[in-house]
N, C-alpha and C positions, 0 to 999 in steps of 0.2 A: 506493498499500500507506502501510497503517499501523500502529502499533507502539500497544498499548493494556495501560498497568500500573497500578500502584496507586502511586506518591508521593505523599508527603505535603509539599507544600507544594515542589514541585521535587527533594525530600531522598529517595533509596532509605529504606523503614523500616528501622531499626535491626536483625530481628529477618536481615537478607542480609547486614551485614557486620560493621564492629572491634566492636560491640556487642552483639551475638546472645547466643544462650543458649548455654553454655559447653557445653552438649550437642548444638550444632548445630558445633562449634569444633574443629579441630582444629592442636590450637597453637595460632599467633597467627590461624589463620584459618577464617572462616567456613565452612562446605562447603554450608548449606544454601541453595540458588540461589532467583530470584525467579519468582513467577508472571509470562508476559505471551502478548499474544496477537495474532497479524498478521491482519488483515482486508484484503478487496480484491486479494488473489494473484490477479497475471493468470491467466487459465485454461490456459491454453500451460505454463505455471510446471513443473516438473520434479524442482526439490530447491530448499529455501529454505539457505543460510549465514547465520550470523551471528557475531560477535566482539564481544566485549566490553572496551573497551580504559579506560586510564587516562591518557591524556595528559599529566595533570598530575606523574605521573611524572617524566619527564623530568629536572628541574631535581634531583630528589631519586635517580635511580640512575643513568640517563644512559640509559632508554631507556624507550619506554611499555608499562606490562604489562598483560599478556593476560590478563584476570581468568577468560576463557571465552571457547571456540572452540569450534562444534559445525555438524553439519546434518541435516537431515533429506532425505530423495528422499519423494516426491508416491507418491499426488494427492492437493492438498487441497483441494479444490473451492471454493476461495476464503479458506478461511482454515486457520488454526495455531495451536494454543494449549500451549503448557507448562504444567503444575502446578505450583507450591510443592513442591520439592526436589526437582524434575523430574533432575537432577545426579547426586543420591546413590540416588533410587529406580531409576535403569535407563526413563528412560519408553520407551516402543515406538516405535523406528525414529528414533531419537536416537542420532549418533554422535559424539563427543565426543574433543576434542583437547588437547595438553598444554595448562599455565598456565605464567607465567611464573616459578615455583614450582619448574617441571620440572626445572631445571639444580642448584642446592641442596638442594631436598625432596622427591628423586620419589617419597616415598610420597603427597604434596598435591599432584602436578602434571599430574593429567590431571581434566578436566574443571571445575567451576568452583571458584573461592575467591575468596570473597567482596572488598570495599573493607574495607580497614585501613590507611588513609592516615596516616603519621607527623609530618606537618608542620605540615599543614592540611584544611580542607577541601577534597575535588579532585571536576573533575566527570569524571562518567564518560560515554563511547559507547557503546550497544548498537546495533549496524549490521546491517540484514537486508538481503540480498540473494535475490532471487529470478531461479533460472536457467533456463535453455530448455533443459538434460541436467542428466540423475542426476550426483552425485559419487560417484565410487568409491576414494576416501581410505580404507586400514586405520586403523582407532584401535590407539591412537592416533596423531593428526600435528601437526604445527605449522601455526601461522596463516597465516607465509606460503606454505606447500605448500596452505592451501584457499582465498587471495585466488586464488593462482595459478592454480588448477581454476574459479575461476567469470570469470574475464578471457574476456572476447571471449562471454560466456554470458550475462550481467546483462541480465533483462529489465524489472524494478523493482528500486529499492531503498530503504530509511527507515532512520532514525537516527531514537533519541531520548536526549535526554541528563539522564542525572539526579547530585543532588550526593549523597558518601557523606561522613559527618561522622569529622572528627579527634578 
C-alpha cells in the first residue's frame, strides 16, 4: 500500500495545522483535515483503519497525542481517498473516533484536530492499516479500541511522516 498526500518539503501544509485560517479553527485547534489517498490496497481488504499521532508530544504532555483516528469499511477496489476537510464534512463511510482533546474539551474531542506544537516542530505519523474484516465500532470510539479491532486482521500497513510547524 502507498499513501499519497501533498506535503511541502515534508511539512504538513499550514491550512491543516497551527497556522490555519481562523475560520477553520475552534479555539486553539484547526478542524480542517488534510486530503490523502491510499493506493495498492489488497483486493481482500474489508476495512481501512487509520490513526494520526504525534509521538513528539510525549515530553510536552506525557503521551502520544491522537490527532485523528477513523475507519471506513469497503469495498475499495485498490483505492481510497479522503478529500480536503473530510472530517468536518462527513465523508461517506468515514467513522471517526475520539482525539486527545476529548477529555478536556469534548466539543472538539472527535474527528480531526490539527497539529499545534507548542515547543518546536513535531513529526506526525499517519498510519493506515488494511484489514481482512469489517470494523464494527460505534462512533465515537477510542484509538486503542480501533487498534485492538485491527489486531490479528492486518493484511497490509503503511505510514507517512510529516512535520507540523511550531
